[in-house]
MARKOL-410956 format. One record per residue (C-alpha): x, y, z. Coordinates in steps of 0.1 Angstrom, whole numbers, plus 5000, padded with zeros to 4 digits. Layout:
// residues N
XYZ
...
//
This chain:
// residues 796
660045594294
660645954284
663746134297
662146394319
664646444347
667746664346
670746534366
673646754379
676646584394
679246744416
681946504427
680246204443
676746374447
673946384422
670946614422
667746574401
665146824389
662146774366
662846904331
660146794304
660346894268
660147274262
660847344299
662847654310
665147654340
666647964355
670047934371
671548194395
671848304431
668348454434
665648284455
663348264425
665648054404
664847684397
668547594403
670247814429
674047854433
676148054457
679448174445
681648464433
680348644403
676948474400
674148704391
670648674408
669348554374
672548434357
671348234327
668348034314
668447684301
665747594275
665147224266
664447254229
664646884219
665046524231
668646594242
669146954230
669447254253
669847624246
671647824273
671448204272
673048444296
670548684311
673048974313
675949064291
678448984320
676648664329
678948414312
679348034316
681347754300
680047434283
682647164277
685347424281
683847684257
683048024274
680048204260
676948404268
674748184245
675147824233
673147534220
674447194232
673446824233
673246634267
675446514283
677746814288
679846984314
678547314327
680847574344
679347864364
680848074392
684047864394
682147534397
681847254371
678847024369
678146724347
674646764332
672646474317
669046344313
667546044330
664245854334
662145844365
660746084391
662546374409
663346284446
663346634460
665246664493
663746864521
667146954536
669547224524
672247014506
675447184495
677247044464
680346844470
683647004460
684846914426
688346794425
690747074418
688447344433
688847534465
687147344493
685847674508
683147734482
679647604484
677947404457
674447474446
670947414459
667947274440
664347374446
662447354469
665747434488
667047784484
669548004501
668448274525
669548604507
672348784526
675049014515
678648914517
681548734502
683048404512
686548384527
687548034536
684447884553
683148204569
680548444556
681648804562
678849064561
679549364539
677649684533
677049814498
680050034488
679450304463
681550304431
682950644441
684650484471
686650224451
690350304453
692050484424
692850264394
696250114389
698150144356
696649914329
699849714326
699849604362
698849234367
695449164381
696649024414
698849334420
695849564411
693749384437
696549394462
696849774457
693149814463
693349614495
696349824507
694450134499
691450014520
693749934549
695150284548
691950434561
692250694588
692350534622
690350814637
687250734616
684150604633
683850234642
681150184615
683450304588
686350094601
684049784600
683049874565
686749894555
687449554571
684549404551
685849554519
689349424526
687749074531
686149104497
689449194481
691148904498
688448674484
689348814450
693048744455
692248384465
689948344435
692248454407
694648164406
691947904406
689848094380
692848144356
693647774360
690047694352
690147914321
693347744310
691647404314
688447524296
690147684267
692947474252
695947684242
694747984263
697947994285
700147974255
698248244237
698248464269
702048434272
702348524235
699748794236
700749164240
700449324274
697149524266
695349204256
696449044289
695049334308
691649314289
691348944297
692149014333
689449274334
687049024320
687748814351
687249114373
683749154358
683148784366
684348844401
681849114407
684149424404
682949584372
683649944384
687349854390
687549674356
686149994339
688750214354
691549984343
690049954307
689350324301
692850414289
693050114266
689650204251
690750564246
693750434226
691350254202
691649894214
688249744202
688549454226
688949694255
685949894242
683749584242
684749474277
684549834290
680949854278
680149524295
681749654327
679749974326
676549774320
677349544348
677849844370
674349964363
674850204334
672450194304
673250524287
674550634254
678150574264
677650194265
675950204231
678750404215
681450184229
679749864216
679050024182
682750134178
683849784189
681549624163
682549864136
686149794145
685749424136
684749294171
682149044160
681348934195
680249294204
677249284180
674949074201
675749284232
675249594210
671649484201
670949374237
671849724251
669849904224
666749694230
667049704268
663749804284
665750044307
667350214278
665550554275
666450594238
665450244227
662450374206
664150664189
665150694152
668750664161
668250334179
666350214148
669250294125
671650124149
669549804148
669549824110
673349854111
673649544133
671249344110
673349444080
676449324098
674848984101
673548984137
670348774137
669248894172
668649244157
665749124135
663249074163
663549434177
663549564142
660249394135
658749544167
659849894156
658249844122
655149704138
654549984163
656250274143
658950344169
661750544153
660350484118
657050474099
654850174108
655049914080
653449574086
655049414055
658549514067
657649394102
656649054087
659949024068
661949114100
659948864121
660548594094
664348654095
664248644133
662248314132
664848164109
667448264135
665548064161
663748344180
660648194196
659048534200
659048584163
657548244157
654648344180
654148664161
654048494128
651648224141
648948494143
648248464105
647748094107
645448124137
643348384119
643048164088
641947874110
639248084127
637848184093
637847824080
636147704112
633447974108
632647854073
632447494084
630047594112
627447684086
626847304082
625847254119
622247214129
622647434160
623647804158
625147784193
628747744180
628448094165
629448234199
632848064195
633648234162
632048574162
632348894183
629149074173
628449454174
631749564160
631349574122
629049464093
627849104091
626249034057
624849394053
623749424089
625549714106
626849634141
624149374148
623749234183
624348864189
620648774190
620148924155
623048724141
621748414157
618348474142
619948524108
621848194111
618548024121
616848154090
619648014068
619147674083
615347694081
615547804044
618047534035
617547224058
620247034039
623647204035
627147094025
629547384027
633347334027
636447544026
638747513996
642447593991
643547943983
642848134016
644748454020
645548674050
646349044049
647949164081
646649504091
648149474126
649249164144
645949174164
643749244133
643949034101
641749044070
641148694057
639748594023
638448234025
637148053993
634347793999
632047573979
628447503987
625447273979
622147363996
618847173991
615247224000
612846963988
613446923950
615447243947
619247213947
621847493943
625547433939
628347683934
631347853949
631848163970
634348373989
634048484025
635848814034
636148874071
638249064097
639648854125
640749024157
642448904189
640448994220
641649084255
641948714264
644048634234
641248454215
640648524178
637048634169
635448744136
634349114139
632749164104
632048944074
630548944039
630448684012
629948663974
628748353956
628548233921
625947963914
627147693890
624047473890
620447543899
618047253898
615447203885
615847543869
616847903875
613148013877
612947813909
615348043927
615648413936
618948533922
621348653949
624948753953
625148623989
624548284003
622148424030
620248604002
619848293981
616248163985
613747953966
611348133943
608148013960
604647983945
601748143962
600947833982
604647773991
604948134002
601948084026
603547764038
606847944044
604948224063
603147954084
606547794092
607948124102
605048184126
605347844141
609147894146
608548224164
605748074186
608047794198
608647834236
606448144237
604948074271
608348034287
609848354272
606748574274
608248774246
605348834222
607049104200
608748874175
605648664168
603448974165
605849114139
605748784119
601948784121
601649134109
604049064081
601848764070
598748984073
600349244050
601548984025
598248784025
595449014035
592748794018
594048474034
593048334068
595748074074
597348314100
594148354121
594448044142
597948144151
596848504159
593948364181
596348134200
598848424206
596148664217
594648404241
598148354256
598448734260
595048754276
595948484301
599048684310
596848994314
594448814338
597248644357
599348954363
596649224362
598949434341
599949474304
603449374296
604049624267
601749914258
603049914223
601449564217
597949714219
598249864184
599249534169
596349364187
593949624173
595349564138
594749184141
591249254154
590549474124
591549184102
589148944118
590948764147
588248684173
590748644201
592248974192
588749134195
588248974229
591749084241
591149434229
587849434249
589749314280
592249604275
589549864273
587749714303
590949734324
592550044308
595849874299
597550034269
594550254262
591950474280
589450274300
586150244280
583649994293
581050064265
583649994238
584749684257
581149544255
580949644219
584049444211
582649134230
579449164209
581449194177
583648894185
580548684193
578848784160
582048724140
582648364152
579848254175
582548124198
581748004233
584248234250
582948534231
579348434240
580348404277
582048754279
579148924261
576448754282
578448824314
578749194305
574949214299
574149034331
576449264352
575449574333
579149674330
579449934303
575749894292
572349884308
571749554326
569749324304
569148994322
566648874297
569048904268
571848754289
569548464296
568748414260
572448404251
573648184280
570947954294
570247754262
574047674258
575447694293
572847534315
574347184310
577947304305
580747164326
582947474320
583247644354
582747994342
579747914319
578047704347
578647974373
577048244350
574148014341
573547944378
573348314385
570748364357
568748064369
568848204405
567048514393
564348294377
564148064408
563248364430
559948374411
559647994404
560947784434
560847474413
564047594396
566147584428
566947224420
568247324385
570347594401
571947334425
572447074397
574147334375
576547434403
577247084416
578846984382
581647234387
581747274425
584747054431
586947244406
585647604411
585347724448
582948014441
580447754426
580847544458
579947844479
576847924457
575647564458
575947564496
573847874498
571147704478
571047404502
571247624533
568447854522
566247624503
567047274516
564047074528
565846874556
568346944584
570846724566
570646934534
571147254554
574147094572
575546984539
575147344526
576947474557
579847234550
580047344514
580147714524
582947644550
584947444524
584747744500
585747984528
588747764536
589747784499
589748174500
586348274487
585548604504
581748574499
581848234515
583648384545
580948644549
578248384546
580048154572
580248444597
576448494594
575848124599
577748124631
576148444642
572548304636
573147934642
572047844607
573347494598
575547494629
575647594666
575847954673
579448074680
579948454684
583748404685
583948224652
581448464636
583748754645
586848564634
585448494599
584148844595
587548984602
589248734579
586848844551
587849204556
591549134552
591448874525
592048994489
589448874464
590748604441
591848724407
589548694378
590148374357
590448384320
588148154300
590947954285
592547884319
589747654329
588647344311
585447144311
//
């Protein structure tokens, strides 16, 4: 089982917290830390512990003054293997890794006192337990509240040679010498400050003993060290104790005398007191130039601090360069950022890459993330090339951000255009084997925009034609707002190595998408036919006729003497006519011109559709005479049944021409009298009705013609009922006719409603009922007539 639990032991108690590989734990006294301590000198975010390996941890102090000890070594950054002993805020804990699950306590548990420590101090609390934030210092076992005391109210500094305990005692004495006549609030503040000073006095002996234990030989060196060095080390402890302003006053004279150690610690004290200005930078720079190697990391940290107002200036850039030349690895990451963004120097991506590489070698994870951008861009370009083998073009959405640049000679194409281009490639070469080869290169323009050159090899096949060769894809890969890499423009160049069965079978091309077979005339027509079929796929669902009309007109232009495209044109025009009849409107007025062109080239359905448009006035001026002329032309061109019907109907109704029942009968009766198509039978019945008025023997023919389609066509049912009602020989026939009329009225036929109202009014085929007669008459007035049905909507 993997070691995923971090254990911390204090005395006899053990606390556990989840810590998988690559986890980060924040230690401090703040409520948002994963491990929360309460003690003197602990910052709200004191340090961070990164688990970098199976048993390896990297511990980094968040602030310059936030130090800790590991196995007796005091530092602000260390890498260590578990188990180890961690010291922070005067407490020492044994840290190790274990198997199993974390058993989180729901109670606030204080760490047990470590032998040798003062029993008055608390231990630490682990999440989900956290301390309630409150100001104060601990004296014995009591929390004394204290207000924030400005730095200006700290007592005057003591001479630098005075021991630390005496300095604190002087500060306490000064606080006790407040004027007794001050207000009670100020007196209470003085008492609290005195309590804090007493805490410091109690803390020093233990802390010095701890330092002596943690650093072998420290006591001996301290005894042998000169008096200024002792003062500086004492001031380091003052910073740890939370009195950086007092430490700064003590260190100032030593720093002015040129003590580089004092300069370094003075800078840390000023920074801990909240200063981020030029004075801190200068002190750290002088300390580093004076040979204080430990000051370099703090020097870089202060320069790159987000609160430093001069962090992006040319001066700060030169200071970072100086730190890098002196061997400070932490300077390379901010140097790379300055080169990348042009802060304090001219932007230079190549120099930024070099700086990030040096930072990555020093273990900076941020630099590793920056340098990973190149690899991610290369992977995106390679995946895009491999996607050309896939049958579906849907994966294009994962690789491409359209509309931003040029894609294979298309300037800023929308996504639907790119998808259509990819579909054409797949239709042209049904069999494809395209793979990336070694040698891909990335040119970093910015770390969010990288130009990639990806070599590839290809083999495409269509029937007996096979093309093999190699090519290069050049594309720009950008990182979008969500952090994903997308290709924003692309072009390719190919070199054919083998063309089978011969070069003459191919159209020479410099791009893979321009490579196509050199078709014969018959193959070109077959290719055009395939293109039309492809565009017609799913046409009724999309109702977008524009693409297929364009392909049809292209085929007409390329093959004006051929007729292979006419069946497709007729099918498309019939679908468009059905949409016209169903919606009683034209979807796009611009389509009327294309319909006219198809009609001029002999499409019968296009002629009929144009006739419907002129009859309705959609996409053109209404012209009934021209509409009838187009019906006649369509009938004469193809002798089709639907053209015969529309022409005969126009003659019978006299719509656009003088009514000519005789000619309509000649066109329709011979062919439609026995028809089972509802529209043809209905028209034939009307023509026979006119003849039966002069020859009663024909009423049976009228009824027979209507009865064949009465069940599927309600208007025919109504007309059949009228025949029985008016010309039936028996009461049963008249009642049957009344029932047919009522059924048609129930199905929404307005003429049947009017006839039914008259029946109830006169008692024909039923009992008289004035109420029902009035009801059906009113219903006929408010009911919309049913829409006209297109010939192809109904079947025999």
